[in-house]
TITOR-789691 format. One line per 5 residues: number of its first residue (from 0); their letters; for each residue x, y, z of N, C-alpha, C, O, CB. Coordinates in pm, whole numbers. Glycine has a CB too. Layout:
# residues N
NUM> a> X:Y:Z:X:Y:Z:X:Y:Z:X:Y:Z:X:Y:Z  ...
//
This chain:
# residues 117
0> qvqla> -1754:-3391:-1274:-1626:-3457:-1256:-1568:-3417:-1121:-1561:-3299:-1086:-1528:-3421:-1371  -1525:-3517:-1045:-1471:-3492:-912:-1324:-3452:-924:-1246:-3516:-994:-1487:-3616:-821  -1288:-3346:-854:-1148:-3305:-848:-1111:-3268:-706:-1184:-3197:-637:-1121:-3186:-943  -996:-3317:-663:-936:-3279:-536:-799:-3223:-569:-709:-3297:-609:-928:-3400:-434  -783:-3095:-552:-659:-3028:-593:-580:-2986:-470:-620:-2896:-396:-689:-2905:-682
5> esggg> -465:-3053:-448:-380:-3021:-334:-281:-2911:-368:-242:-2893:-484:-306:-3146:-286  -241:-2839:-266:-136:-2739:-281:-68:-2720:-146:-120:-2760:-41:-195:-2603:-334  50:-2657:-150:119:-2620:-27:237:-2706:12:301:-2679:113:23:-2622:81  267:-2810:-65:382:-2892:-32:512:-2819:-60:512:-2710:-117:378:-3023:-109  624:-2881:-21:753:-2820:-47:861:-2874:43:845:-2977:109:745:-2671:-31
10> lvqpg> 971:-2803:45:1087:-2840:127:1092:-2751:251:1081:-2629:242:1219:-2827:45  1108:-2814:366:1114:-2738:491:1218:-2804:583:1241:-2925:575:973:-2733:561  1278:-2724:667:1377:-2776:761:1308:-2843:880:1194:-2810:913:1470:-2663:810  1376:-2936:944:1318:-2996:1065:1280:-2890:1167:1353:-2794:1191:1418:-3095:1129  1162:-2909:1226:1110:-2811:1320:1024:-2704:1257:959:-2626:1326:1221:-2747:1391
15> gslrl> 1023:-2700:1125:946:-2599:1054:800:-2637:1037:753:-2739:1089:1007:-2575:920  728:-2554:964:584:-2570:944:549:-2560:797:615:-2492:719:506:-2466:1024  443:-2629:761:382:-2619:628:231:-2630:644:181:-2690:739:437:-2729:531  161:-2571:550:15:-2584:548:-27:-2637:412:-1:-2574:309:-55:-2447:579  -92:-2752:412:-145:-2811:289:-292:-2774:276:-365:-2766:374:-126:-2966:288
20> scaas> -334:-2752:152:-475:-2725:125:-525:-2815:14:-450:-2856:-74:-496:-2577:87  -653:-2846:21:-717:-2930:-81:-851:-2865:-116:-937:-2848:-30:-737:-3078:-31  -866:-2832:-242:-991:-2774:-290:-1071:-2882:-362:-1023:-2942:-458:-964:-2653:-385  -1191:-2906:-314:-1276:-3011:-370:-1382:-2952:-462:-1440:-2847:-434:-1343:-3092:-258  -1406:-3020:-572:-1514:-2980:-663:-1579:-3107:-718:-1516:-3213:-727:-1459:-2889:-780
25> gisfs> -1706:-3094:-755:-1777:-3207:-813:-1837:-3301:-711:-1892:-3405:-748:-1685:-3283:-899  -1829:-3267:-582:-1890:-3350:-477:-1974:-3261:-386:-1954:-3140:-379:-1782:-3425:-394  -2068:-3324:-317:-2143:-3254:-215:-2059:-3255:-89:-2071:-3346:-6:-2284:-3318:-191  -1974:-3153:-75:-1866:-3152:22:-1913:-3183:163:-1845:-3256:235:-1798:-3017:20  -2026:-3131:204:-2071:-3147:342:-2110:-3291:375:-2128:-3325:492:-2190:-3055:368
30> nyrmg> -2122:-3377:274:-2161:-3516:295:-2043:-3612:296:-2060:-3734:297:-2259:-3559:190  -1923:-3556:294:-1803:-3639:284:-1715:-3626:408:-1705:-3520:469:-1724:-3602:161  -1652:-3737:443:-1542:-3732:538:-1417:-3700:457:-1385:-3770:361:-1527:-3868:617  -1346:-3597:496:-1226:-3555:427:-1103:-3598:506:-1106:-3604:629:-1226:-3402:404  -998:-3626:434:-879:-3672:505:-751:-3645:429:-752:-3611:311:-890:-3817:533
35> wyrqa> -642:-3662:500:-507:-3656:444:-437:-3788:474:-440:-3838:586:-426:-3534:501  -375:-3841:371:-295:-3962:382:-156:-3931:328:-138:-3831:258:-361:-4081:305  -60:-4014:361:74:-3993:308:140:-4125:274:109:-4230:331:160:-3916:409  231:-4116:179:302:-4235:133:448:-4201:112:482:-4119:27:240:-4291:4  533:-4264:190:677:-4247:176:729:-4351:77:663:-4453:56:750:-4260:314
40> pgkqr> 844:-4327:16:898:-4422:-83:911:-4563:-25:969:-4582:82:1034:-4374:-132  858:-4661:-97:869:-4799:-55:774:-4841:57:782:-4952:107:1005:-4825:-12  685:-4750:95:593:-4780:205:449:-4768:158:422:-4713:51:618:-4686:325  358:-4820:238:216:-4812:206:162:-4672:237:224:-4594:309:137:-4918:283  47:-4644:181:-19:-4516:208:-89:-4525:344:-168:-4616:369:-122:-4480:95
45> dlvat> -59:-4430:430:-110:-4432:566:-197:-4311:595:-177:-4203:540:4:-4439:664  -292:-4330:683:-377:-4221:727:-296:-4122:811:-218:-4161:897:-497:-4274:807  -318:-3993:786:-258:-3888:868:-364:-3826:958:-348:-3819:1080:-192:-3780:778  -474:-3781:896:-580:-3715:972:-707:-3717:890:-704:-3713:767:-540:-3570:1009  -820:-3723:960:-950:-3713:894:-1040:-3618:972:-1020:-3593:1091:-1015:-3851:881
50> issng> -1139:-3565:901:-1241:-3481:964:-1375:-3522:905:-1392:-3522:783:-1212:-3329:943  -1469:-3555:991:-1598:-3605:945:-1687:-3491:899:-1654:-3373:913:-1666:-3685:1056  -1801:-3529:845:-1894:-3428:796:-1945:-3337:908:-1985:-3224:882:-2011:-3495:726  -1943:-3387:1032:-1987:-3302:1143:-1868:-3252:1227:-1886:-3208:1341:-2085:-3380:1232  -1748:-3259:1169:-1634:-3193:1231:-1552:-3274:1329:-1462:-3219:1393:-1681:-3077:1298
55> itdya> -1580:-3402:1343:-1501:-3486:1433:-1369:-3520:1366:-1366:-3564:1251:-1579:-3615:1472  -1261:-3499:1439:-1127:-3523:1383:-1063:-3648:1441:-1096:-3693:1550:-1037:-3402:1408  -972:-3702:1363:-897:-3819:1405:-756:-3806:1348:-739:-3760:1236:-966:-3953:1358  -657:-3847:1426:-517:-3832:1384:-438:-3960:1407:-466:-4037:1498:-452:-3716:1460  -340:-3980:1322:-243:-4085:1348:-164:-4048:1472:-138:-3930:1497:-148:-4106:1227
60> dsvkg> -125:-4147:1550:-51:-4120:1674:76:-4040:1647:116:-3957:1728:-16:-4251:1744  138:-4065:1534:266:-4003:1503:257:-3852:1478:358:-3783:1479:327:-4069:1383  134:-3801:1455:121:-3658:1425:37:-3584:1528:22:-3462:1518:60:-3640:1288  -18:-3655:1625:-101:-3590:1727:-21:-3482:1799:93:-3503:1839:-154:-3694:1828  -85:-3367:1815:-20:-3256:1882:65:-3169:1791:107:-3060:1830:64:-3307:1992
65> rftis> 92:-3218:1670:173:-3142:1574:94:-3098:1452:118:-2990:1398:293:-3225:1529  -1:-3180:1408:-79:-3152:1288:-223:-3120:1328:-276:-3172:1425:-75:-3271:1190  -285:-3032:1249:-425:-2996:1271:-499:-2997:1138:-458:-2930:1043:-437:-2859:1340  -608:-3072:1132:-691:-3074:1012:-812:-2985:1035:-869:-2982:1144:-735:-3220:976  -850:-2913:930:-967:-2826:940:-1030:-2816:803:-967:-2847:701:-929:-2684:996
70> kgnak> -1156:-2773:800:-1221:-2755:672:-1299:-2627:668:-1347:-2576:770:-1311:-2872:641  -1311:-2575:547:-1388:-2455:523:-1504:-2489:432:-1487:-2500:311:-1301:-2345:462  -1621:-2505:488:-1735:-2550:409:-1774:-2451:300:-1818:-2490:192:-1853:-2576:499  -1758:-2325:329:-1798:-2224:232:-1717:-2236:103:-1767:-2203:-4:-1782:-2085:291  -1594:-2283:114:-1508:-2292:-4:-1477:-2437:-40:-1395:-2460:-129:-1379:-2216:20
75> stvsl> -1539:-2535:25:-1514:-2677:0:-1366:-2709:4:-1312:-2772:-88:-1572:-2718:-135  -1301:-2666:109:-1159:-2690:125:-1131:-2764:256:-1205:-2753:353:-1082:-2558:121  -1023:-2838:255:-972:-2900:376:-823:-2871:383:-752:-2881:284:-1001:-3054:378  -778:-2835:502:-639:-2798:520:-572:-2885:625:-638:-2942:712:-628:-2650:558  -441:-2892:615:-362:-2964:714:-247:-2873:756:-155:-2849:678:-309:-3102:659
80> qmnsl> -255:-2823:877:-147:-2742:933:-48:-2836:999:-83:-2911:1090:-201:-2635:1035  77:-2831:952:179:-2922:1002:289:-2842:1071:357:-2762:1007:238:-3008:888  305:-2863:1199:407:-2794:1279:509:-2894:1332:486:-3015:1333:341:-2717:1396  621:-2842:1375:727:-2926:1433:759:-3045:1343:766:-3159:1389:686:-2977:1572  777:-3017:1216:797:-3123:1119:928:-3198:1143:1029:-3140:1185:795:-3067:978
85> kpedt> 923:-3328:1114:1038:-3415:1134:1076:-3479:1000:992:-3488:910:1007:-3525:1241  1199:-3523:985:1237:-3590:859:1146:-3708:825:1122:-3736:708:1381:-3638:867  1097:-3776:926:1009:-3892:900:871:-3852:850:791:-3939:814:995:-3973:1027  842:-3723:847:717:-3675:787:729:-3662:635:630:-3635:567:677:-3540:849  847:-3681:583:869:-3672:439:789:-3778:365:800:-3897:394:1018:-3687:405
90> avyyc> 707:-3733:270:620:-3824:196:542:-3745:93:546:-3622:91:523:-3899:292  471:-3816:7:370:-3754:-77:239:-3756:2:197:-3861:51:355:-3830:-216  178:-3641:13:55:-3626:89:-64:-3620:-7:-64:-3544:-104:60:-3500:179  -165:-3700:23:-283:-3711:-63:-408:-3666:11:-430:-3700:127:-299:-3855:-113  -489:-3590:-59:-621:-3552:-9:-720:-3663:-46:-712:-3722:-154:-666:-3413:-67
95> naqnt> -812:-3690:46:-910:-3797:25:-1050:-3749:63:-1068:-3676:160:-873:-3922:108  -1147:-3791:-16:-1289:-3763:13:-1363:-3895:12:-1355:-3971:-84:-1351:-3662:-92  -1435:-3922:119:-1501:-4052:133:-1645:-4037:180:-1674:-3965:276:-1425:-4141:230  -1734:-4106:109:-1874:-4115:149:-1906:-4263:162:-1927:-4332:62:-1970:-4043:46  -1910:-4311:285:-1927:-4454:307:-2069:-4501:276:-2090:-4618:246:-1892:-4489:451
100> lfnfn> -2167:-4410:282:-2305:-4450:255:-2320:-4498:111:-2387:-4597:83:-2402:-4333:283  -2255:-4426:20:-2266:-4461:-120:-2138:-4524:-175:-2125:-4544:-296:-2301:-4338:-201  -2045:-4554:-86:-1919:-4617:-125:-1844:-4536:-230:-1795:-4591:-328:-1946:-4757:-178  -1837:-4404:-209:-1758:-4317:-294:-1625:-4289:-225:-1621:-4263:-105:-1834:-4184:-325  -1517:-4294:-301:-1384:-4270:-246:-1298:-4205:-353:-1272:-4265:-458:-1319:-4403:-194
105> ywgqg> -1253:-4082:-327:-1178:-4007:-426:-1045:-3961:-370:-1030:-3937:-250:-1259:-3887:-475  -945:-3951:-462:-811:-3909:-423:-763:-3792:-507:-799:-3779:-624:-714:-4026:-436  -681:-3708:-446:-610:-3606:-521:-485:-3665:-582:-457:-3784:-567:-575:-3488:-432  -410:-3580:-651:-291:-3627:-723:-168:-3633:-634:-67:-3693:-671:-264:-3538:-841  -176:-3572:-518:-66:-3576:-422:24:-3455:-430:40:-3394:-536:15:-3700:-442
110> tqvtv> 84:-3420:-316:181:-3310:-310:298:-3355:-223:279:-3413:-116:115:-3179:-254  418:-3326:-271:539:-3372:-201:572:-3282:-84:573:-3159:-96:657:-3378:-298  599:-3344:30:651:-3274:147:785:-3336:183:795:-3457:206:550:-3281:269  888:-3253:186:1022:-3300:219:1073:-3221:339:1079:-3098:336:1118:-3285:98  1111:-3294:443:1165:-3231:564:1312:-3269:574:1346:-3384:601:1085:-3276:693
115> ss> 1396:-3171:551:1540:-3199:546:1618:-3072:573:1574:-2962:540:1579:-3258:409  1735:-3089:635:1823:-2975:657:1924:-2964:544:2008:-2874:544:1895:-2988:792
//
């Protein structure tokens, strides 16, 4: 059974930092592109950052220079370090695992990030 378990969300003031983590189980982690997406109330789910199986990263323009995605293969985890947070970063953040070769696509349950003073 595939599980993506997110943690690390919460309430932070503008300009602050948070680190999200996602622990993956039930997949061959090294064969997946891992990513973080977010969905604000009333809006569609958007890509935040991805990291490929060979470590290539990609970021939404709105988070470049502020967010960093990384993965720990030994523990099948992917993290998102978020710095200089803004109120517009407020959303539910979802961990994603994708294998395009076999058309596998999995989601975590989401973790709330609220940026507010």
